[in-house]
DRENMI-873824 format. One line per field, with one value per residue (C-alpha): x, z, y. Coordinates in nm, 2 decimals. Last residue first. Example, Ala and Ser with C-alpha at 12.3 -4.5 7.8 and 13.67 -1.06 7.14 Angstrom:
X <- c(1.37 1.23)
Z <- c(0.71 0.78)
Y <- c(-0.11 -0.45)
//
This chain:
X <- c(21.58 21.75 21.61 21.74 21.48 21.43 21.25 21.56 21.83 21.78 22.00 21.97 21.59 21.46 21.27 21.12 20.85 20.78 20.71 20.45 20.30 20.18 20.36 20.17 20.41 20.70 20.53 20.52 20.88 21.03 21.20 21.53 21.54 21.86 21.86 21.95 21.84 21.63 21.31 21.35 21.34 21.04 20.85 20.93 20.80 20.48 20.44 20.45 20.69 21.01 21.30 21.65 21.96 22.26 22.22 22.53 22.44 22.46 22.26 21.98 21.94 21.94 21.66 21.45 21.33 20.97 20.76 21.02 21.38 21.59 21.96 22.12 22.31 22.52 22.85 22.80 22.64 22.73 22.95 22.77 22.43 22.54 22.67 22.33 22.16 22.39 22.30 21.93 21.83 21.55 21.76 21.63 21.86 22.17 22.37 22.25 22.59 22.62 22.27 22.37 22.69 22.52 22.26 22.52 22.73 22.42 22.31 22.67 22.68 22.33 22.36 22.72 22.63 22.34 22.56 22.84 22.59 22.45 22.80 22.92 22.62 22.70 23.07 22.98 22.79 22.58 22.23 22.31 22.51 22.23 21.97 22.18 22.28 21.91 21.83 22.13 22.01 21.65 21.78 22.00 21.70 21.48 21.58 21.55 21.18 21.09 21.31 21.01 20.81 20.52 20.20 19.93 20.03 19.83 20.10 20.37 20.45 20.43 20.60 20.88 20.91 20.96 21.34 21.33 21.07 21.28 21.62 21.49 21.31 21.65 21.83 21.57 21.59 21.97 21.91 21.65 21.37 21.15 21.15 20.77 20.73 20.85 21.09 21.09 21.34 21.29 21.29 21.01 20.93 21.30 21.31 21.00 21.17 21.46 21.34 21.35 21.72 21.74 21.58 21.53 21.40 21.13 21.00 21.01 20.85 20.56 20.52 20.51 20.21 20.00 19.75 19.73 19.98 19.95 20.28 20.22 20.36 20.66 20.82 20.55 20.34 20.02 19.79 19.81 19.68 19.61 19.65 19.81 20.18 20.25 19.98 20.14 20.52 20.59 20.30 20.28 20.65 20.81 20.54 20.50 20.87 20.96 20.71 20.96 21.27 21.58 21.43 21.29 21.62 21.82 21.58 21.59 21.97 22.02 21.78 21.99 22.30 22.18 21.85 22.02 22.24 21.93 21.76 22.06 22.07 21.70 21.70 22.02 21.95 21.92 21.61 21.37 21.52 21.48 21.12 21.04 21.21 20.91 21.04 20.74 20.69 21.06 21.05 20.75 20.91 21.23 21.05 20.84 21.12 21.34 21.11 20.97 21.31 21.40 21.06 21.14 21.36 21.52 21.90 21.93 21.68 21.84 22.19 22.06 21.88 22.20 22.39 22.11 22.13 22.51 22.50 22.39 22.70 22.93 22.75 22.74 23.11 23.25 22.95 22.99 22.68 22.33 22.12 22.34 22.44 22.08 21.99 22.31 22.28 21.93 22.02 22.32 22.12 21.86 22.10 22.27 21.94 21.84 22.17 22.10 21.75 21.84 21.90 22.19 22.23 22.56 22.43 22.06 22.10 22.28 22.05 21.74 21.86 22.00 22.37 22.53 22.28 22.34 22.71 22.74 22.51 22.71 23.04 22.89 22.76 23.08 23.30 23.05 23.28 23.48 23.21 22.84 22.82 23.16 23.08 22.72 22.85 23.11 22.83 22.64 22.95 23.00 22.65 22.72 23.04 22.82 22.61 22.91 23.03 22.72 22.74 23.12 23.08 22.81 23.01 23.07 23.44 23.60 23.69 23.46 23.19 23.21 23.13 22.82 22.70 22.76 22.59 22.30 22.26 22.26 22.02 21.68 21.41 21.09 21.16 21.35 21.38 21.28 21.50 21.72 21.55 21.51 21.75 21.88 21.89 22.15 22.48 22.47 22.79 22.59 22.77 22.80 22.44 22.33 22.53 22.37 22.02 22.14 22.25 21.91 21.71 21.94 21.91 21.53 21.41 21.57 21.86 22.22 22.43 22.63 23.00 23.07 22.94 23.05 23.39 23.23 22.98 23.26 23.47 23.18 23.12 23.50 23.52 23.22 23.36 23.69 23.52)
Z <- c(5.70 5.99 6.28 6.63 6.82 7.19 7.38 7.45 7.22 6.85 6.57 6.20 6.16 5.84 5.82 5.49 5.44 5.81 5.80 5.52 5.68 5.98 6.31 6.56 6.56 6.61 6.91 7.07 6.98 7.17 6.98 6.86 6.52 6.31 6.05 5.69 5.56 5.67 5.57 5.84 6.12 5.97 5.94 6.31 6.41 6.19 6.36 6.71 7.01 6.81 7.05 6.92 7.07 7.15 7.53 7.62 7.37 7.66 7.89 7.64 7.54 7.90 7.98 7.70 7.44 7.36 7.05 6.91 7.00 6.71 6.67 6.43 6.10 6.02 6.02 5.96 6.21 6.25 6.56 6.74 6.67 6.80 7.12 7.15 7.13 7.39 7.63 7.56 7.91 8.09 8.18 8.08 7.79 7.97 7.69 7.80 7.93 8.12 8.27 8.40 8.55 8.71 8.87 8.99 9.15 9.32 9.45 9.56 9.76 9.91 10.01 10.12 10.35 10.51 10.56 10.71 10.95 11.07 11.11 11.30 11.54 11.60 11.67 11.91 12.15 12.19 12.19 12.35 12.07 11.83 11.99 11.99 11.63 11.54 11.70 11.51 11.18 11.25 11.31 11.00 10.79 10.88 10.61 10.34 10.37 10.12 9.88 9.82 9.63 9.74 9.61 9.84 10.17 10.49 10.61 10.50 10.84 11.07 10.81 10.76 11.14 11.19 11.22 11.43 11.67 11.70 11.74 12.01 12.18 12.19 12.33 12.61 12.69 12.74 12.95 13.18 13.19 12.96 13.21 13.23 12.86 12.76 12.46 12.47 12.69 12.59 12.22 12.04 11.81 11.73 11.63 11.41 11.24 11.12 10.76 10.80 10.79 10.43 10.35 10.51 10.20 10.15 10.50 10.48 10.14 10.28 10.56 10.31 10.14 10.42 10.19 9.86 9.60 9.34 9.20 9.05 8.70 8.55 8.57 8.60 8.87 8.90 8.81 9.15 9.11 9.48 9.66 10.00 9.93 9.61 9.69 10.01 10.01 9.64 9.53 9.82 9.90 9.56 9.34 9.54 9.60 9.23 9.09 8.99 8.81 8.90 9.20 9.33 9.29 9.46 9.75 9.80 9.76 10.03 10.26 10.29 10.51 10.68 10.75 10.93 11.13 11.22 11.34 11.56 11.70 11.80 11.91 12.11 12.27 12.64 12.76 12.49 12.53 12.91 12.87 12.63 12.83 12.95 12.79 12.57 12.50 12.41 12.19 12.00 11.96 11.83 11.60 11.44 11.41 11.22 10.92 10.94 10.93 10.62 10.46 10.47 10.15 9.98 10.00 10.05 10.34 10.46 10.47 10.68 10.91 10.95 11.05 11.30 11.48 11.45 11.67 11.96 11.92 12.01 12.33 12.42 12.38 12.73 12.90 12.70 12.50 12.64 12.54 12.28 12.17 12.10 11.93 11.72 11.62 11.50 11.31 11.14 11.07 10.89 10.68 10.56 10.47 10.27 10.08 10.01 9.88 9.61 9.35 9.13 9.27 9.45 9.78 9.69 9.60 9.92 10.13 9.99 10.01 10.36 10.30 10.43 10.72 10.88 10.83 10.98 11.27 11.35 11.35 11.58 11.82 11.83 11.92 12.17 12.40 12.10 11.96 11.88 11.72 11.55 11.36 11.29 11.14 10.94 10.80 10.69 10.53 10.33 10.20 10.10 9.93 9.72 9.62 9.51 9.31 9.09 8.83 8.80 8.75 8.49 8.27 8.23 8.33 8.65 8.85 8.69 8.65 9.02 9.09 8.87 9.07 9.40 9.30 9.16 9.49 9.68 9.43 9.59 9.43 9.22 9.07 8.76 8.54 8.17 7.93 7.83 7.99 8.36 8.46 8.81 8.89 9.11 9.02 8.65 8.48 8.17 8.10 8.47 8.56 8.24 8.35 8.69 8.53 8.31 8.61 8.77 8.47 8.39 8.75 8.78 8.44 8.31 8.46 8.41 8.24 8.42 8.50 8.63 8.98 9.00 9.15 9.44 9.51 9.52 9.74 9.99 10.02 10.07 10.34 10.52 10.48 10.61 10.92)
Y <- c(-1.05 -1.22 -1.43 -1.52 -1.72 -1.77 -2.04 -2.23 -2.08 -2.08 -1.95 -1.83 -1.84 -1.68 -1.36 -1.23 -1.49 -1.49 -1.12 -1.13 -1.44 -1.24 -1.32 -1.52 -1.81 -1.57 -1.42 -1.77 -1.86 -1.56 -1.28 -1.16 -0.99 -0.93 -0.66 -0.61 -0.28 0.02 -0.16 -0.42 -0.16 0.01 -0.32 -0.40 -0.06 -0.12 -0.46 -0.31 -0.30 -0.28 -0.22 -0.16 -0.32 -0.09 -0.07 -0.27 -0.55 -0.80 -0.57 -0.48 -0.85 -0.95 -0.70 -0.85 -0.60 -0.63 -0.73 -0.78 -0.70 -0.57 -0.63 -0.39 -0.46 -0.15 -0.34 -0.71 -0.94 -1.31 -1.33 -1.05 -1.21 -1.55 -1.38 -1.21 -1.54 -1.68 -1.40 -1.41 -1.51 -1.70 -2.00 -2.34 -2.38 -2.27 -2.45 -2.80 -2.90 -2.57 -2.61 -2.95 -2.83 -2.53 -2.75 -3.00 -2.73 -2.58 -2.92 -3.00 -2.67 -2.71 -3.08 -3.04 -2.75 -2.94 -3.25 -3.04 -2.87 -3.21 -3.35 -3.05 -3.09 -3.45 -3.37 -3.10 -3.33 -3.14 -2.99 -2.66 -2.51 -2.64 -2.42 -2.11 -2.18 -2.21 -1.87 -1.72 -1.86 -1.74 -1.39 -1.40 -1.51 -1.22 -0.97 -1.25 -1.33 -1.06 -1.26 -1.50 -1.24 -1.03 -0.86 -1.02 -0.86 -0.94 -1.18 -0.94 -0.78 -1.08 -1.30 -1.05 -1.02 -1.40 -1.38 -1.07 -1.22 -1.54 -1.36 -1.14 -1.43 -1.61 -1.31 -1.27 -1.64 -1.61 -1.30 -1.47 -1.21 -1.42 -1.72 -1.76 -1.68 -2.02 -2.05 -2.43 -2.63 -2.99 -2.90 -3.07 -2.77 -2.76 -3.13 -3.08 -2.78 -2.99 -2.98 -2.60 -2.64 -2.75 -2.51 -2.17 -2.00 -2.27 -2.23 -1.85 -1.85 -2.06 -1.81 -1.53 -1.69 -1.56 -1.38 -1.57 -1.45 -1.18 -1.05 -0.71 -0.64 -0.47 -0.13 0.13 -0.06 0.13 -0.16 -0.33 -0.68 -0.70 -0.36 -0.40 -0.46 -0.27 -0.02 0.10 0.12 0.11 0.33 0.58 0.62 0.55 0.70 1.02 1.06 1.02 1.26 1.52 1.38 1.59 1.77 1.45 1.26 1.54 1.55 1.18 1.18 1.45 1.26 0.94 0.99 1.31 1.14 0.85 1.10 1.31 1.00 0.92 1.27 1.25 0.89 0.90 0.56 0.47 0.65 0.51 0.16 0.17 0.28 -0.01 -0.28 -0.48 -0.80 -0.85 -0.48 -0.44 -0.75 -0.62 -0.28 -0.42 -0.67 -0.40 -0.14 -0.37 -0.45 -0.10 0.07 -0.12 -0.06 0.31 0.28 -0.01 0.03 0.41 0.41 0.09 0.24 0.53 0.29 0.08 0.39 0.46 0.12 0.13 0.44 0.23 0.01 0.30 0.38 0.01 -0.05 0.01 -0.16 -0.48 -0.55 -0.58 -0.27 -0.11 -0.46 -0.55 -0.22 -0.20 -0.57 -0.53 -0.21 -0.37 -0.68 -0.48 -0.27 -0.59 -0.75 -0.44 -0.45 -0.82 -0.74 -0.48 -0.75 -0.88 -1.22 -1.27 -1.39 -1.42 -1.79 -1.88 -1.66 -1.82 -2.18 -2.15 -2.23 -1.91 -1.87 -2.21 -2.19 -1.84 -1.93 -2.25 -2.06 -1.79 -2.06 -2.26 -1.96 -1.81 -1.60 -1.50 -1.28 -1.34 -0.99 -1.01 -1.33 -1.21 -0.89 -1.08 -1.31 -1.00 -0.85 -1.18 -1.14 -0.78 -0.91 -1.14 -0.84 -0.65 -0.95 -0.99 -0.71 -0.75 -1.12 -1.08 -0.83 -0.46 -0.40 -0.52 -0.21 0.06 -0.20 -0.27 0.10 0.06 -0.24 -0.08 0.24 0.04 -0.15 0.19 0.37 0.38 0.15 0.18 0.52 0.41 0.71 0.68 0.89 0.60 0.31 0.21 0.49 0.52 0.89 1.05 0.88 0.97 0.88 0.80 0.47 0.37 0.46 0.29 -0.02 -0.02 -0.01 -0.29 -0.50 -0.43 -0.54 -0.84 -0.97 -0.91 -1.02 -1.21 -1.39 -1.30 -1.57 -1.84 -1.87 -1.52 -1.58 -1.94 -1.86 -1.66 -1.94 -2.20 -1.98 -1.93 -2.30 -2.37 -2.10 -2.25 -2.61 -2.50 -2.35)
//
């Protein structure tokens, strides 16, 4: 338990020690900053005047609210997503309950230091909010079917509360990622009719819609076209159309079909290294004893944990965080396995070793990057700091040929974008200006620009120049 708390504290303390990544972290942190600056809680803004239709607002609401409390900085941007991770661990702790003290501790340790969860816990993304909604739904269904009799009715509502949160966190994909494993498990266990009778599906669906639908309507009314882009583009073309050209906010990520299974193996490190032991378990998850309650629970965790793989196998446009919603299920399955392996001391040593590997690895990585000035990070934070030290009143910072999200965040939206040579020329003609760019575009600049711009600072692949 002490190791678990220590690991979480180390992660919490580190949140403000390193700069925001380009592009995901800085982009989402900047969208939250614009929401905070403009006091617009309906439309997330990708740029001033350009709505961000790719994601619902929950993660941005949390980030903007954190800015109100802690100011606009990296720690404030990250801490809500760290707390979402803590909430997931708390749901697991309460789910497994005091009847399984070792199992719930094992599950929390396994999940908290799985590489993907540890990195995502505190990263400025929408995925941790999605993972929380999924575990709420999965707990609500299981406890609604198998929990203590006196609490089943209450737990059933958690399924629909989680669905409402998921619709605001990442959209209908939240319901798909939980609906698939729930239906598969019901079919496997022969419990579909019981599930249909036991849950308040109509009233629960109305609750989920009441939580989320007002925002969807308001967003469409304010920026028409949102629902078409979000539902069709983000939930169909993004996953099933390789090299999708309709992405308004970046580029499609093309991977071979089935790459999600590689991401699951990587995301569950270091525990996936023990997979050969699990495969060789003396009591495998045989279908012949599926109606045994303990086996039912293990199959539930397994199907849930593998559901991102099941759903995204045919998808080409994916990233490794798509494995995140299933990690809690795999952690709880592994904890169930370890709790039966005994003796307890051996299990604790295994968990402690895994935790130390991840925490010490993270600490060593941050220490190395700090000594090198965050040289390998894709961020312009230090470059912006150099600009802020050197600039005189009226000297803007210009991003050419694009404006990095971190530049926009660390200048709080005051940097200027020059996408073309004429725009760069116009910015330089207005007086002295600083220009931030990567080294490659600088090499390709015409000589007339290089003769007027001189390098005043460098940071990794970035240059700060002044005319």
